[in-house]
N, C-alpha and C positions, 0 to 999 in steps of 0.2 A: 588915905581913905577916899578922898574925892576923886583921885585918879582911877582907883579901882571901880568906883561907882560908874565912871564913864566907860572904862575899857571892859568891865565885867560882861555886860550884855553883848558886846561885839565878839567875845571869845566863847560864848555859849554855843554848844553844838545844835544844829538844826534837826538832828535825828541821832539814832544809835549808831555806833560803829559797826561796819559791815562784818558779818561772820562768814568767811569763805567756806565753801563746801569742800569735801575731800577732793573732788575733781579740781577745784580751784587751787588748793594747796599743791596738788601734784603738778599742775600746769606751771605754777610759779617756781617750783623747785627746778623743773626742767629749764624754764626760762632763765633762772639765775645761773644755772650750770652753763648754758649756752653763752650768756653774756661774759661770764668769767673766762670761758675758753677763748672767746673773741679778744678779750682784753689781754690775756697772756700771749696769744698769737701776735697781737699788735706789739707787745713789749719785746717779743723775740725779734720781730722784723725791725723794730726801732733800735735794738741793740746791735744789729748787723750794720746799720747805717751810721750810728753814733756810738763812739767808744764808751759805753756805760760801764764796762768792766773796770775802768779806772775809778769809778765811783760806785762801789758795791752798796754803800748805804743808800744812795739815791735809787738804785735798782730795787733794793728791798722795800724802800718806801713806796715806790710805784706799784710793786706787786701787792703790798698791804692795802693801798688805796683801791686797786682793782678788786681784791677779795672782799673788802668791806662793802664797797658799792654794789658788788654783785650779790653777796649774801643777803644784804638788806632787802633786795627785791623779793625775797621769799615772803616777806611780811608786808608787801605793798598793798594788799587788800585789807588786811586787818588793821594796820597802822599806816595809812597812806601818807599823812602829813609828816609823821616822824621819819619815815623812810626818805621822803623828799629832802628833809633837812640833812639827813645823813649824807645822801648823795651830793647835795649842794655843798656841804662842808668838804667832801672829798674833792669836788670840782675846784673849790677855792685853793686847796692845798696842792693841786696838780700843777706842775710847772707848764709854761706855755709850749715847750717842745713836745709834751706828751698830752696835749688837750684832747686828742681823739680817744684817749683811754677811758674817759668818763662820759663820752658823747652818748653812747647807747644807754647806759644806766640813767643818765640825766633825762633823756627823752621819755623813757618808760616811767620813771619816778614822777615826772611832771604830769604825764597823762593820768597816772594812778591817783595823784593828789586831787586833780581836778574832777575825776570821775567818782571817787569813793569817799573822800573826806567830808564829814559832816560839819567841820569847822570852816564855814565859807569865807568869812572875813580874813582869819589868819592864812587860809589857803591862797586867797587872791593876793595878799601882801607878799607871801613867800614866792609865788609865781612871778610877781613883778620883780622881786629881787633877783630871781633866777634869770629872767630876761635881761635885766640890767647887767648882770655878771657876764652872761654869754654874748650879749649884743653890743655892749659898750666897752667893757674892759678887755674883752678878748676878740674884738672884731677883726683885727688884723691876723690873728693866729688861729682862729676857729677852723677846724679841719674841713676839708671837702670830703664828701661822702665817697668812699672808694667805688670804682666803677663796677666791681663784681657785686656790690651790694645794692646798686640802684634798682635793678629788676626786683630784688627781694623786697625793698622798701615800697615799691609800687604794688606788687602782687599781694603781699601780706595784708596791708590795710584794706585792699579791695575785697579779699577773701573774708576778712573779719567783718567788714561792713555788710557783705552779702549774707553771711551766716546770721549775723545779728538781725538784719531785716527780715529774713525768713523766720527766725525764731519769734520775732515780734508779731509777724502776721499770723503765725500758728497760734500764738498766745491770744492775740486779739480775736481770732475766729472762735477759739474755745470759749473765751469769756463772753462773746456775743451769743453763742449757742446756749451757754449756761444761763445767761441773763434772760434770754427768750424763753427757756424752759421754766425758769422761776416765774416770769410773767404769766405764762400759760397756766401754771399750777395755781397761782394767786387768783387768776380770772376764774378758773374752775371752782376754786373754793368759794369765791364771792358769789358766783352764779348759784352754786349749791346752797349757800346760806340764804340767798334771796328766795329761791324756789321752796326751800323748806319752810321759811317763815310765811310765804304766801299760801302754802298748803295749810298751815295751821290757822291762818287768818280766815281762809275760805271755810274750814270746818267750823270755826267758831261763829262766823256770820251765818252759816247754814243753820246752826242751832238757834241763833237769835230770830231769824226769819221763821223757822219752824214754830218757835214759841208764839210769835205774833199771829201766825195763821191758825194755830190751835185755839188761841183766845177768840179770834174771829168766828171760828166754827161754833164754839160754845155759846158766844153771845148771840149769834144769828139763830141758833136753835132755841135759846130762851125767848127771843123776840117772837119767834113763830108760835110758841106755845101760849104766850100771854097776849098776843096781838088782839084777839077777839074780846077778851074781857077787860084788858087794861092797855088801851092804845098808848097812853102817855109813857108807861114804863117800856112798852115795846119800842117807842120812838127813841128813848134814851139808850136802849140797848143797840139799836141800829146806828145811832151816832157813835157809840163806842166801837162798833164794828168798822165804821167809816174811818175813824181815827186810827185804829189798829191797822187797817188796810194801807193808809198813807204811810204809816211808820214802816210797815213791811216793804212797801215799794221803795222807800228811801234806802233801807238797808240792802235791798236787792240791787238797786242801781249802783251802790257803792261796791258791791261785790262782783260786778261785771268784769270779766277779764281774768279773774282769779279761779282757775280750773285746777282740780287736783283729783288724785285717786288715793284712797286710803285703804290699804289691804286689811287693816284691822277693824274697819267699820267705823261709823261715826261715834263720837263720844257724847252720850246723852246727858252727861252731868250738867246741871244748870251752871251757867257762866257767872262769875262774880261781877260786881259793879262798884259804883262809888259807895253804896251803902255797906259794902263789905270792908272798906278801908279801916274802920276802927278795929275790926277783928284781926286784919292783917298786921296792923301796928302792934296790937296786943300780943300776937304770937311772936313777933320779932323781939318785943320787949321781954317776954317771958324767956326767950333764948339768951338773955343777958345783955342785949344792946340797949342803949339809951336813945329812945325815939320819942319824938313829940309830934302830934298831929294837930294842925290848925286849919279850920275851914272858914272862909270869909265870903262875903256877898250874900245874895239871896238864893238859897238852894232851890233848885227846880228840877223837874224830871228831865232826863236827857235820854236820847236813844240808847238802847242796850249796847250796841256796838261801841259807841263813844265811851259809855261807862266802863265797858270792858277794856278799851284801849287805855283809859286813864288808870285803871286798876293795874294793868300790866306795867305801866311806866313806874308806878310806885313800887310794885313788887320787884322789878328788875333793879331799880336804883337802890333799894334797901338790901337786896341780895349782894350787889357789888360793894356796898358799904360794909357789910358784915365780912365779906371776903378780903377786901383790899384795904380796909381801914378799921382793923380790930381795935376796940376800945374807944372809938370816936363817938361823939354825940351826933345824932342825925335829926333832921327836922323835915316834916312833910307839910307843905302848904298847898291847899286846894282853894282856888278862888273862882267864884262865879261872877263873870263880868256881863255887861249888857250884850256883848257880841260873841263871847267865847268862854271857854273854860281854860284856866291856867293851873298847871300842876307843876310844883317845884319840889325837888328833894335835894337837900344839901347835907354835907357832913363836915366835921372839923378836921378830918385826917387822922391817920393812925398807921400802925404797922400792918403789913400784909399777913393774913392768916395762911396756914398751910394749904387751905382749900383754894387759894388764889391761883395756884399752879394748874388747877384742873379747868380753868375757864378757857373757852375757845374764841372769845372776842366777838361773838355774833349777837350778843344781847342788844347792844345799842343799834346795830344794823337792823335787827328785826323790829325794834321799836319805831325806827324811822319809816320802815315799810308799812307798818301797822297804821301809824298816824297819817301817812300819805293817802290812805284810802279815804279818810275823812277830810282831807285838805289841811291837816295839821302839820306842825313842824316840831322838831326836837333839837335842842341845843345842849351839849354836854362838854364839860371841860373843867380844868382845875381853877380853883378860886384864888385870887391874889393873896388872901389872908390865910390860905391853906385849906386842904380838903378838896372835895369834888362837888360839882353842881350839875343837876339834870333838870331841864325845864322843858315842858311840853305845852304848846299852845294849840287848842282845838277850837275851830269856829263853830258857833251854834246858830248862826243866823239863818241857815238853810233848813232848820228843823222846827 
């Protein structure tokens, strides 16, 4: 048991066994036939020099070794290490006077084991045994390569290496082009998502600024009408106009750079804010989700654009919780700090609903673009205890 515990990990494969293609099988069959032919031709020449006819059993044994080692090469890709063991066994059984008989099968089997076998440690050990067998035990009798095969042994490896290098370069160029195309498509999708979100932000900011300007016009008109008979009320109205003007200018400065064209015309529906969060949570709760809303700190008025951004954070986070964590409990925390507004939405995690497959992944990207307009930040990620967390921090010191 202890020995297995030590040797077991060494014998584990580093990957699956290779599965040769039809072309690979055909090539290996032709290769095995060529090796067997060379072996039988060698035995014929050997019989002419050495009287093997006097020992028919020895000749039959050599023919059998040649056939076994040659046929085994058909499976050199599918079972490379087993084929090497078969050829190595044939080499051990081959007498010294016929060592050249297993020379070519041994070289091919050794290469196949090194190139294709996923059992790296057993393969290295087996190759070391093969080197010892051929280099030490048969050093004095190992055959010299025949002259007629020297050119073949030089040209064939060069041809194989050249074809392999060309195939690798073609494959690398194809992969590089494919990767570049994927990068371009991803960049286009990202750019489109940013542009779409900025267009939506621009439309919403347009509505906010329009609302403030409309309030200014109404208040200025009221001040004009009562200025003669009630200067104090007129002064209060003018102060309100001044405050609305400052707020409108703040929203307008934050919207600079966000240009858009809307073929459908502007949406004149009033935009939601922090005061609409209870209604949003109630709608999600009515849909069957367990949602809790908590508001801390001293509530105070915030610019309409910031209130809208906070509302969108909660809306997107709850939508994701319903889609990707069905059955989870969600919590919404809105905190008014001295310098900023903090919005956090967390859930306990759950199973993905069927609607999760329809998401395009642009929600969080859009929220970051929206918050960046006001100098805010967004952090989103999985919680160590399970579930998901979305936190937005929006500064308020400039308003």
